[in-house]
Each structure stands twice: as C-alpha cells, then as structure tokens.
The first five atom37 places (N, CA, C, CB, O) and aatype in JSON, in Angstrom:
{
  "aatype": [12, 15, 6, 17, 15, 3, 9, 1, 6, 1, 18, 10, 1, 3, 7, 19, 3, 9, 1, 10, 7, 7, 10, 0, 0, 2, 10, 0, 1, 9, 7, 15, 13, 15, 1, 1, 15, 6, 8, 7, 15, 0, 19, 15, 1, 10, 9, 1, 6, 15, 0, 10, 13, 9, 6, 17, 16, 0, 19, 3, 0, 14, 6, 6, 0, 10, 14, 6, 10, 0, 6, 10, 5, 1, 10, 10, 15, 7, 17, 18, 8, 15, 17, 15, 3, 19, 17, 4, 3, 3, 0, 1, 1, 15, 19, 9, 7, 6, 16, 0, 15, 1, 17, 15, 0, 1, 19, 10, 6, 10, 15, 7, 10, 7, 7, 1],
  "atom_mask": [
    [1, 1, 1, 1, 1],
    [1, 1, 1, 1, 1],
    [1, 1, 1, 1, 1],
    [1, 1, 1, 1, 1],
    [1, 1, 1, 1, 1],
    [1, 1, 1, 1, 1],
    [1, 1, 1, 1, 1],
    [1, 1, 1, 1, 1],
    [1, 1, 1, 1, 1],
    [1, 1, 1, 1, 1],
    [1, 1, 1, 1, 1],
    [1, 1, 1, 1, 1],
    [1, 1, 1, 1, 1],
    [1, 1, 1, 1, 1],
    [1, 1, 1, 0, 1],
    [1, 1, 1, 1, 1],
    [1, 1, 1, 1, 1],
    [1, 1, 1, 1, 1],
    [1, 1, 1, 1, 1],
    [1, 1, 1, 1, 1],
    [1, 1, 1, 0, 1],
    [1, 1, 1, 0, 1],
    [1, 1, 1, 1, 1],
    [1, 1, 1, 1, 1],
    [1, 1, 1, 1, 1],
    [1, 1, 1, 1, 1],
    [1, 1, 1, 1, 1],
    [1, 1, 1, 1, 1],
    [1, 1, 1, 1, 1],
    [1, 1, 1, 1, 1],
    [1, 1, 1, 0, 1],
    [1, 1, 1, 1, 1],
    [1, 1, 1, 1, 1],
    [1, 1, 1, 1, 1],
    [1, 1, 1, 1, 1],
    [1, 1, 1, 1, 1],
    [1, 1, 1, 1, 1],
    [1, 1, 1, 1, 1],
    [1, 1, 1, 1, 1],
    [1, 1, 1, 0, 1],
    [1, 1, 1, 1, 1],
    [1, 1, 1, 1, 1],
    [1, 1, 1, 1, 1],
    [1, 1, 1, 1, 1],
    [1, 1, 1, 1, 1],
    [1, 1, 1, 1, 1],
    [1, 1, 1, 1, 1],
    [1, 1, 1, 1, 1],
    [1, 1, 1, 1, 1],
    [1, 1, 1, 1, 1],
    [1, 1, 1, 1, 1],
    [1, 1, 1, 1, 1],
    [1, 1, 1, 1, 1],
    [1, 1, 1, 1, 1],
    [1, 1, 1, 1, 1],
    [1, 1, 1, 1, 1],
    [1, 1, 1, 1, 1],
    [1, 1, 1, 1, 1],
    [1, 1, 1, 1, 1],
    [1, 1, 1, 1, 1],
    [1, 1, 1, 1, 1],
    [1, 1, 1, 1, 1],
    [1, 1, 1, 1, 1],
    [1, 1, 1, 1, 1],
    [1, 1, 1, 1, 1],
    [1, 1, 1, 1, 1],
    [1, 1, 1, 1, 1],
    [1, 1, 1, 1, 1],
    [1, 1, 1, 1, 1],
    [1, 1, 1, 1, 1],
    [1, 1, 1, 1, 1],
    [1, 1, 1, 1, 1],
    [1, 1, 1, 1, 1],
    [1, 1, 1, 1, 1],
    [1, 1, 1, 1, 1],
    [1, 1, 1, 1, 1],
    [1, 1, 1, 1, 1],
    [1, 1, 1, 0, 1],
    [1, 1, 1, 1, 1],
    [1, 1, 1, 1, 1],
    [1, 1, 1, 1, 1],
    [1, 1, 1, 1, 1],
    [1, 1, 1, 1, 1],
    [1, 1, 1, 1, 1],
    [1, 1, 1, 1, 1],
    [1, 1, 1, 1, 1],
    [1, 1, 1, 1, 1],
    [1, 1, 1, 1, 1],
    [1, 1, 1, 1, 1],
    [1, 1, 1, 1, 1],
    [1, 1, 1, 1, 1],
    [1, 1, 1, 1, 1],
    [1, 1, 1, 1, 1],
    [1, 1, 1, 1, 1],
    [1, 1, 1, 1, 1],
    [1, 1, 1, 1, 1],
    [1, 1, 1, 0, 1],
    [1, 1, 1, 1, 1],
    [1, 1, 1, 1, 1],
    [1, 1, 1, 1, 1],
    [1, 1, 1, 1, 1],
    [1, 1, 1, 1, 1],
    [1, 1, 1, 1, 1],
    [1, 1, 1, 1, 1],
    [1, 1, 1, 1, 1],
    [1, 1, 1, 1, 1],
    [1, 1, 1, 1, 1],
    [1, 1, 1, 1, 1],
    [1, 1, 1, 1, 1],
    [1, 1, 1, 1, 1],
    [1, 1, 1, 1, 1],
    [1, 1, 1, 0, 1],
    [1, 1, 1, 1, 1],
    [1, 1, 1, 0, 1],
    [1, 1, 1, 0, 1],
    [1, 1, 1, 1, 1]
  ],
  "atom_positions": [
    [[0.85, -1.18, 0.0], [0.0, 0.0, 0.0], [0.89, 1.24, 0.0], [-0.97, 0.0, 1.23], [1.86, 1.3, 0.76]],
    [[0.59, 2.2, -0.83], [1.4, 3.42, -0.9], [1.12, 4.33, 0.29], [1.13, 4.17, -2.21], [0.12, 4.18, 0.99]],
    [[2.03, 5.27, 0.49], [1.87, 6.24, 1.56], [0.56, 7.01, 1.41], [3.06, 7.22, 1.57], [-0.15, 7.2, 2.4]],
    [[0.23, 7.43, 0.19], [-1.0, 8.19, -0.03], [-2.22, 7.31, 0.23], [-1.05, 8.74, -1.46], [-3.24, 7.82, 0.7]],
    [[-2.14, 6.03, -0.05], [-3.26, 5.12, 0.21], [-3.54, 5.03, 1.7], [-2.96, 3.72, -0.36], [-4.7, 5.02, 2.12]],
    [[-2.49, 4.96, 2.49], [-2.66, 4.92, 3.95], [-3.31, 6.21, 4.46], [-1.3, 4.7, 4.64], [-4.21, 6.17, 5.3]],
    [[-2.83, 7.33, 3.95], [-3.39, 8.62, 4.37], [-4.85, 8.72, 3.95], [-2.57, 9.8, 3.77], [-5.7, 9.17, 4.72]],
    [[-5.15, 8.29, 2.73], [-6.52, 8.33, 2.22], [-7.45, 7.5, 3.1], [-6.57, 7.82, 0.76], [-8.54, 7.94, 3.46]],
    [[-7.01, 6.31, 3.43], [-7.83, 5.42, 4.26], [-8.15, 6.07, 5.61], [-7.12, 4.07, 4.49], [-9.3, 6.03, 6.05]],
    [[-7.15, 6.66, 6.25], [-7.38, 7.33, 7.54], [-8.28, 8.56, 7.36], [-6.04, 7.75, 8.18], [-9.18, 8.8, 8.17]],
    [[-8.03, 9.33, 6.31], [-8.78, 10.57, 6.06], [-10.26, 10.28, 5.85], [-8.2, 11.3, 4.85], [-11.11, 11.01, 6.36]],
    [[-10.57, 9.24, 5.12], [-11.97, 8.94, 4.79], [-12.76, 8.35, 5.95], [-12.02, 8.0, 3.64], [-13.97, 8.17, 5.84]],
    [[-12.1, 8.04, 7.05], [-12.82, 7.54, 8.23], [-13.67, 8.63, 8.88], [-11.82, 6.98, 9.26], [-14.64, 8.33, 9.57]],
    [[-13.29, 9.89, 8.65], [-13.99, 11.01, 9.27], [-15.13, 11.5, 8.4], [-13.02, 12.16, 9.55], [-15.17, 11.24, 7.2]],
    [[-16.05, 12.21, 9.02], [-17.14, 12.83, 8.28], [-16.62, 14.0, 7.45], [0.0, 0.0, 0.0], [-15.48, 14.44, 7.62]],
    [[-17.46, 14.49, 6.57], [-17.08, 15.58, 5.68], [-16.66, 16.82, 6.47], [-18.23, 15.93, 4.73], [-15.71, 17.5, 6.08]],
    [[-17.35, 17.12, 7.55], [-16.99, 18.32, 8.32], [-15.57, 18.23, 8.87], [-17.98, 18.52, 9.47], [-14.83, 19.21, 8.82]],
    [[-15.19, 17.08, 9.37], [-13.85, 16.9, 9.91], [-12.82, 16.9, 8.78], [-13.76, 15.58, 10.72], [-11.73, 17.45, 8.93]],
    [[-13.17, 16.29, 7.65], [-12.26, 16.29, 6.5], [-11.99, 17.71, 6.03], [-12.84, 15.45, 5.35], [-10.85, 18.09, 5.77]],
    [[-13.06, 18.51, 5.92], [-12.87, 19.9, 5.51], [-12.08, 20.67, 6.56], [-14.24, 20.58, 5.27], [-11.29, 21.55, 6.22]],
    [[-12.29, 20.34, 7.83], [-11.49, 20.95, 8.89], [-10.02, 20.62, 8.74], [0.0, 0.0, 0.0], [-9.16, 21.47, 8.98]],
    [[-9.71, 19.38, 8.35], [-8.33, 18.98, 8.1], [-7.73, 19.72, 6.92], [0.0, 0.0, 0.0], [-6.56, 20.11, 6.95]],
    [[-8.53, 19.93, 5.9], [-8.09, 20.71, 4.74], [-7.81, 22.15, 5.17], [-9.15, 20.67, 3.61], [-6.79, 22.73, 4.78]],
    [[-8.7, 22.72, 5.98], [-8.5, 24.09, 6.47], [-7.21, 24.19, 7.29], [-9.71, 24.54, 7.31], [-6.48, 25.17, 7.18]],
    [[-6.94, 23.17, 8.11], [-5.71, 23.16, 8.91], [-4.47, 23.12, 8.01], [-5.7, 21.96, 9.88], [-3.49, 23.82, 8.26]],
    [[-4.52, 22.29, 6.96], [-3.4, 22.23, 6.02], [-3.17, 23.59, 5.37], [-3.66, 21.18, 4.94], [-2.03, 24.04, 5.25]],
    [[-4.25, 24.24, 4.96], [-4.13, 25.55, 4.32], [-3.55, 26.58, 5.29], [-5.5, 26.02, 3.81], [-2.76, 27.43, 4.89]],
    [[-3.94, 26.51, 6.56], [-3.38, 27.41, 7.57], [-1.88, 27.15, 7.72], [-4.1, 27.22, 8.93], [-1.1, 28.1, 7.87]],
    [[-1.47, 25.89, 7.69], [-0.04, 25.56, 7.78], [0.71, 26.12, 6.57], [0.16, 24.04, 7.87], [1.81, 26.66, 6.72]],
    [[0.12, 25.98, 5.39], [0.74, 26.54, 4.19], [0.95, 28.05, 4.38], [-0.12, 26.26, 2.92], [2.01, 28.58, 4.09]],
    [[-0.09, 28.72, 4.88], [0.01, 30.16, 5.13], [1.12, 30.5, 6.09], [0.0, 0.0, 0.0], [1.88, 31.44, 5.86]],
    [[1.23, 29.75, 7.16], [2.25, 30.0, 8.16], [3.65, 29.63, 7.67], [1.93, 29.22, 9.42], [4.59, 30.42, 7.82]],
    [[3.8, 28.46, 7.08], [5.11, 27.98, 6.63], [5.65, 28.79, 5.46], [5.02, 26.53, 6.24], [6.86, 28.79, 5.23]],
    [[4.79, 29.47, 4.73], [5.22, 30.24, 3.57], [6.05, 31.46, 3.95], [4.02, 30.67, 2.76], [6.65, 32.1, 3.09]],
    [[6.07, 31.79, 5.2], [6.85, 32.95, 5.65], [8.35, 32.7, 5.61], [6.44, 33.33, 7.06], [9.15, 33.64, 5.61]],
    [[8.74, 31.43, 5.57], [10.16, 31.08, 5.62], [10.54, 30.19, 4.45], [10.51, 30.38, 6.95], [9.96, 29.12, 4.26]],
    [[11.5, 30.62, 3.67], [11.86, 29.9, 2.45], [12.37, 28.49, 2.71], [12.91, 30.67, 1.7], [12.25, 27.63, 1.84]],
    [[12.93, 28.23, 3.89], [13.46, 26.9, 4.17], [12.37, 25.85, 4.38], [14.33, 26.95, 5.39], [12.67, 24.66, 4.51]],
    [[11.11, 26.26, 4.41], [10.0, 25.32, 4.56], [9.43, 24.86, 3.22], [8.91, 25.95, 5.39], [8.33, 24.31, 3.18]],
    [[10.15, 25.08, 2.15], [9.65, 24.77, 0.81], [9.18, 23.35, 0.62], [0.0, 0.0, 0.0], [8.12, 23.12, 0.04]],
    [[9.95, 22.38, 1.09], [9.54, 20.98, 0.86], [8.3, 20.64, 1.68], [10.7, 20.02, 1.23], [7.45, 19.87, 1.23]],
    [[8.19, 21.19, 2.89], [7.0, 20.94, 3.71], [5.76, 21.55, 3.04], [7.18, 21.51, 5.14], [4.7, 20.93, 3.01]],
    [[5.9, 22.76, 2.52], [4.76, 23.42, 1.88], [4.36, 22.68, 0.61], [5.11, 24.9, 1.56], [3.18, 22.49, 0.34]],
    [[5.34, 22.25, -0.15], [5.03, 21.49, -1.36], [4.23, 20.24, -1.03], [6.33, 21.12, -2.09], [3.26, 19.91, -1.72]],
    [[4.64, 19.54, 0.0], [3.92, 18.33, 0.42], [2.5, 18.67, 0.9], [4.69, 17.6, 1.55], [1.55, 17.97, 0.57]],
    [[2.37, 19.75, 1.66], [1.04, 20.16, 2.14], [0.13, 20.55, 0.98], [1.18, 21.34, 3.12], [-1.07, 20.27, 1.01]],
    [[0.69, 21.18, -0.04], [-0.1, 21.53, -1.22], [-0.61, 20.27, -1.9], [0.74, 22.39, -2.21], [-1.79, 20.16, -2.23]],
    [[0.28, 19.31, -2.09], [-0.11, 18.04, -2.73], [-1.16, 17.31, -1.9], [1.12, 17.13, -2.94], [-2.16, 16.83, -2.42]],
    [[-0.93, 17.25, -0.59], [-1.87, 16.57, 0.29], [-3.22, 17.28, 0.29], [-1.3, 16.51, 1.72], [-4.26, 16.61, 0.29]],
    [[-3.22, 18.59, 0.29], [-4.48, 19.35, 0.29], [-5.27, 19.1, -0.98], [-4.19, 20.84, 0.45], [-6.49, 18.97, -0.94]],
    [[-4.58, 19.03, -2.1], [-5.26, 18.73, -3.37], [-5.9, 17.35, -3.31], [-4.27, 18.82, -4.56], [-7.02, 17.15, -3.78]],
    [[-5.19, 16.4, -2.72], [-5.76, 15.05, -2.57], [-6.95, 15.07, -1.61], [-4.68, 14.07, -2.06], [-7.94, 14.38, -1.85]],
    [[-6.86, 15.84, -0.53], [-7.98, 15.94, 0.41], [-9.24, 16.41, -0.32], [-7.64, 16.91, 1.56], [-10.33, 15.88, -0.08]],
    [[-9.09, 17.38, -1.21], [-10.25, 17.87, -1.98], [-10.78, 16.75, -2.87], [-9.86, 19.11, -2.83], [-11.99, 16.51, -2.92]],
    [[-9.89, 16.09, -3.56], [-10.29, 14.99, -4.45], [-11.07, 13.92, -3.68], [-9.05, 14.36, -5.13], [-12.11, 13.44, -4.14]],
    [[-10.58, 13.57, -2.51], [-11.21, 12.52, -1.72], [-12.5, 12.96, -1.05], [-10.24, 12.03, -0.67], [-13.33, 12.12, -0.7]],
    [[-12.68, 14.25, -0.85], [-13.85, 14.77, -0.15], [-14.97, 15.19, -1.1], [-13.46, 15.94, 0.71], [-16.14, 15.16, -0.72]],
    [[-14.63, 15.59, -2.3], [-15.6, 16.19, -3.22], [-16.84, 15.32, -3.43], [-14.95, 16.45, -4.55], [-17.95, 15.85, -3.52]],
    [[-16.66, 14.03, -3.5], [-17.8, 13.14, -3.75], [-18.84, 13.21, -2.62], [-17.32, 11.7, -3.92], [-20.02, 12.96, -2.86]],
    [[-18.41, 13.54, -1.42], [-19.31, 13.59, -0.26], [-19.65, 15.01, 0.19], [-18.7, 12.84, 0.89], [-20.49, 15.21, 1.07]],
    [[-19.0, 16.0, -0.4], [-19.16, 17.39, 0.04], [-20.54, 17.92, -0.36], [-18.06, 18.27, -0.56], [-21.13, 17.46, -1.33]],
    [[-21.03, 18.89, 0.4], [-22.29, 19.53, 0.02], [-22.19, 20.16, -1.37], [-22.69, 20.59, 1.06], [-21.16, 20.73, -1.72]],
    [[-23.23, 20.05, -2.13], [-23.22, 20.54, -3.51], [-22.83, 22.01, -3.6], [-24.58, 20.34, -4.14], [-22.13, 22.41, -4.53]],
    [[-23.28, 22.82, -2.66], [-22.97, 24.25, -2.7], [-21.48, 24.53, -2.47], [-23.8, 24.99, -1.66], [-21.01, 25.62, -2.81]],
    [[-20.74, 23.59, -1.91], [-19.31, 23.78, -1.67], [-18.46, 23.38, -2.88], [-18.88, 22.97, -0.46], [-17.29, 23.77, -2.96]],
    [[-19.02, 22.63, -3.8], [-18.24, 22.08, -4.91], [-17.57, 23.12, -5.8], [-19.12, 21.23, -5.75], [-16.4, 22.93, -6.16]],
    [[-18.24, 24.21, -6.18], [-17.54, 25.2, -7.03], [-16.31, 25.79, -6.35], [-18.5, 26.33, -7.42], [-15.28, 25.98, -7.0]],
    [[-16.41, 26.08, -5.07], [-15.27, 26.65, -4.36], [-14.15, 25.62, -4.19], [-15.71, 27.17, -3.0], [-12.97, 25.95, -4.32]],
    [[-14.52, 24.39, -3.91], [-13.5, 23.35, -3.79], [-12.79, 23.12, -5.13], [-14.12, 22.03, -3.3], [-11.59, 22.88, -5.16]],
    [[-13.54, 23.19, -6.22], [-12.93, 23.03, -7.55], [-11.97, 24.19, -7.83], [-14.03, 22.97, -8.65], [-10.88, 23.98, -8.37]],
    [[-12.36, 25.4, -7.46], [-11.48, 26.56, -7.64], [-10.2, 26.41, -6.82], [-12.22, 27.87, -7.24], [-9.11, 26.69, -7.31]],
    [[-10.35, 25.97, -5.58], [-9.19, 25.75, -4.72], [-8.3, 24.64, -5.28], [-9.64, 25.41, -3.3], [-7.08, 24.75, -5.23]],
    [[-8.91, 23.6, -5.79], [-8.15, 22.49, -6.39], [-7.29, 23.0, -7.56], [-9.11, 21.38, -6.88], [-6.12, 22.64, -7.68]],
    [[-7.87, 23.83, -8.4], [-7.12, 24.39, -9.54], [-5.96, 25.27, -9.05], [-8.06, 25.21, -10.45], [-4.86, 25.23, -9.6]],
    [[-6.21, 26.06, -8.03], [-5.19, 26.92, -7.47], [-4.02, 26.1, -6.91], [-5.78, 27.81, -6.37], [-2.86, 26.39, -7.2]],
    [[-4.34, 25.09, -6.12], [-3.31, 24.23, -5.54], [-2.5, 23.52, -6.63], [-3.94, 23.21, -4.6], [-1.28, 23.41, -6.54]],
    [[-3.2, 23.06, -7.64], [-2.53, 22.37, -8.74], [-1.56, 23.32, -9.45], [-3.57, 21.83, -9.75], [-0.44, 22.92, -9.78]],
    [[-1.97, 24.54, -9.67], [-1.09, 25.53, -10.29], [0.15, 25.79, -9.45], [0.0, 0.0, 0.0], [1.26, 25.86, -9.99]],
    [[-0.03, 25.92, -8.15], [1.11, 26.13, -7.27], [2.06, 24.94, -7.33], [0.65, 26.36, -5.82], [3.28, 25.1, -7.44]],
    [[1.48, 23.77, -7.27], [2.3, 22.54, -7.23], [3.1, 22.37, -8.51], [1.4, 21.31, -7.0], [4.28, 22.01, -8.46]],
    [[2.48, 22.62, -9.64], [3.14, 22.38, -10.92], [4.14, 23.47, -11.32], [2.11, 22.23, -11.99], [4.96, 23.26, -12.21]],
    [[4.06, 24.63, -10.67], [5.04, 25.68, -10.96], [5.91, 25.94, -9.73], [4.32, 26.99, -11.41], [6.47, 27.03, -9.55]],
    [[6.01, 24.93, -8.89], [6.64, 25.07, -7.58], [8.05, 25.66, -7.62], [6.69, 23.73, -6.92], [8.34, 26.58, -6.86]],
    [[8.91, 25.16, -8.47], [10.3, 25.62, -8.47], [10.4, 27.11, -8.82], [11.12, 24.79, -9.45], [11.3, 27.8, -8.33]],
    [[9.5, 27.6, -9.65], [9.5, 29.03, -9.99], [8.87, 29.88, -8.89], [8.76, 29.25, -11.31], [9.35, 30.98, -8.59]],
    [[7.81, 29.37, -8.31], [7.05, 30.14, -7.32], [7.8, 30.29, -6.01], [5.7, 29.48, -7.07], [7.89, 31.39, -5.46]],
    [[8.33, 29.2, -5.51], [8.86, 29.22, -4.14], [10.08, 30.12, -3.99], [9.22, 27.82, -3.72], [10.25, 30.73, -2.93]],
    [[10.93, 30.23, -4.98], [12.14, 31.03, -4.84], [11.88, 32.53, -5.04], [13.19, 30.56, -5.83], [12.81, 33.32, -4.91]],
    [[10.68, 32.91, -5.35], [10.32, 34.32, -5.52], [9.58, 34.77, -4.25], [9.42, 34.53, -6.81], [8.46, 34.34, -3.99]],
    [[10.21, 35.65, -3.47], [9.65, 36.07, -2.18], [8.23, 36.64, -2.32], [10.54, 37.11, -1.55], [7.36, 36.35, -1.49]],
    [[8.0, 37.44, -3.33], [6.68, 38.06, -3.5], [5.62, 37.0, -3.81], [6.73, 39.12, -4.63], [4.53, 37.03, -3.25]],
    [[5.94, 36.09, -4.7], [4.98, 35.03, -5.05], [4.74, 34.11, -3.86], [5.48, 34.22, -6.26], [3.61, 33.66, -3.64]],
    [[5.8, 33.83, -3.1], [5.65, 32.98, -1.91], [4.74, 33.66, -0.88], [7.04, 32.68, -1.29], [3.93, 33.01, -0.22]],
    [[4.88, 34.97, -0.76], [4.03, 35.73, 0.16], [2.57, 35.67, -0.27], [4.5, 37.2, 0.23], [1.67, 35.54, 0.56]],
    [[2.34, 35.77, -1.57], [0.96, 35.67, -2.1], [0.38, 34.29, -1.8], [0.94, 35.94, -3.63], [-0.78, 34.17, -1.42]],
    [[1.18, 33.24, -1.95], [0.72, 31.89, -1.63], [0.3, 31.83, -0.16], [1.83, 30.83, -1.92], [-0.77, 31.31, 0.16]],
    [[1.13, 32.35, 0.71], [0.81, 32.33, 2.13], [-0.48, 33.06, 2.47], [0.0, 0.0, 0.0], [-1.32, 32.54, 3.2]],
    [[-0.63, 34.24, 1.92], [-1.84, 35.04, 2.19], [-3.07, 34.37, 1.59], [-1.68, 36.46, 1.61], [-4.13, 34.32, 2.23]],
    [[-2.94, 33.86, 0.39], [-4.07, 33.2, -0.27], [-4.47, 31.93, 0.47], [-3.72, 32.86, -1.73], [-5.66, 31.68, 0.67]],
    [[-3.5, 31.15, 0.88], [-3.79, 29.92, 1.62], [-4.49, 30.23, 2.94], [-2.5, 29.13, 1.88], [-5.4, 29.51, 3.34]],
    [[-4.07, 31.29, 3.61], [-4.71, 31.67, 4.87], [-6.16, 32.07, 4.67], [-3.95, 32.82, 5.53], [-7.03, 31.7, 5.46]],
    [[-6.43, 32.82, 3.6], [-7.83, 33.19, 3.3], [-8.67, 31.95, 2.99], [-7.88, 34.18, 2.1], [-9.8, 31.82, 3.47]],
    [[-8.11, 31.06, 2.19], [-8.83, 29.83, 1.87], [-9.05, 28.97, 3.11], [-8.08, 29.03, 0.8], [-10.08, 28.32, 3.24]],
    [[-8.09, 28.97, 4.01], [-8.26, 28.2, 5.26], [-9.51, 28.67, 6.0], [-7.0, 28.36, 6.16], [-10.33, 27.85, 6.43]],
    [[-9.65, 29.97, 6.14], [-10.83, 30.52, 6.83], [-12.12, 30.15, 6.09], [-10.72, 32.05, 6.95], [-13.12, 29.81, 6.73]],
    [[-12.1, 30.21, 4.78], [-13.29, 29.89, 4.0], [-13.65, 28.42, 4.1], [-13.09, 30.28, 2.54], [-14.82, 28.08, 4.26]],
    [[-12.67, 27.54, 4.02], [-12.94, 26.1, 4.1], [-13.42, 25.74, 5.5], [-11.68, 25.28, 3.73], [-14.28, 24.88, 5.66]],
    [[-12.88, 26.39, 6.52], [-13.36, 26.16, 7.88], [-14.83, 26.56, 7.99], [-12.51, 26.94, 8.91], [-15.62, 25.88, 8.63]],
    [[-15.18, 27.66, 7.36], [-16.57, 28.1, 7.3], [-17.45, 27.05, 6.61], [-16.67, 29.45, 6.55], [-18.53, 26.7, 7.09]],
    [[-16.97, 26.55, 5.48], [-17.72, 25.52, 4.75], [-17.91, 24.25, 5.57], [-17.02, 25.18, 3.44], [-18.92, 23.56, 5.44]],
    [[-16.94, 23.95, 6.43], [-17.01, 22.73, 7.25], [-18.07, 22.83, 8.33], [-15.66, 22.46, 7.88], [-18.6, 21.81, 8.77]],
    [[-18.37, 24.05, 8.75], [-19.3, 24.23, 9.86], [-18.65, 24.09, 11.22], [0.0, 0.0, 0.0], [-19.33, 24.18, 12.24]],
    [[-17.34, 23.86, 11.26], [-16.64, 23.65, 12.52], [-16.23, 24.95, 13.19], [-15.42, 22.81, 12.29], [-15.94, 24.96, 14.39]],
    [[-16.2, 26.03, 12.46], [-15.71, 27.3, 12.99], [-16.51, 27.85, 14.16], [0.0, 0.0, 0.0], [-15.95, 28.53, 15.02]],
    [[-17.77, 27.55, 14.22], [-18.61, 28.09, 15.29], [-18.77, 27.16, 16.48], [0.0, 0.0, 0.0], [-19.52, 27.45, 17.41]],
    [[-18.07, 26.04, 16.44], [-18.24, 25.06, 17.55], [-17.44, 25.44, 18.77], [-17.84, 23.67, 17.11], [-17.48, 24.73, 19.77]]
  ]
}
C-alpha cells in the first residue's frame, strides 16, 4: 500500500466536516510555513496533500461547496506544478501564504466547525 493510500484510508474515516477541517488546517499551515523559504519541501507536500484531500472529499461534500473546492483544487494544482519558480520568488511565496490563509478561513466556514 502506498503512503497516499494509507493517508486516504485514515482521512476517509472522518465525516465531511472533519475532513474539511483537516483541509483548512493544512491551508493554515501553508500560510504559516510560507513565511520562511526553508520550509519549501513541507509546503510542497502540504499543497499536494491538500489537493488530494479535496479529491477525496468532493464526492461527499455539500453541492454548494463544490464550485469553491474546484477553484481551490485548480489553485493548488497551479502552485504545485510551478513550484520551483514560485517558491524562490519572495513576492509570489508571500501571495501563496496570504491566499492559503484566506482559503483556510473559508474552508473552515464551509465545514461548519468554525462556530463550535
């Protein structure tokens, strides 16, 4: 079993609200870790993992959340595939951090966990 298969199996044990909460936590980490260039490999992994979280959750997510999750998926994919160019540019890295933090708040809202 691959590493991603193990993570997927554990991730899918939770309800959609908890899964979206996990996605929001990953996005918050991306926002925080983006402040320091030496965290590049950790951020890259979090981006990949977050994209997979969306893929694994979309089938069970509320219909009204799907357009935003698709938009976030495209954004993460773009970051991941242009990683070597993006990460070494301080301004672009800062934008990733700020954008990820905003998305974290929005995904937490979508999860319904923010008010608990």
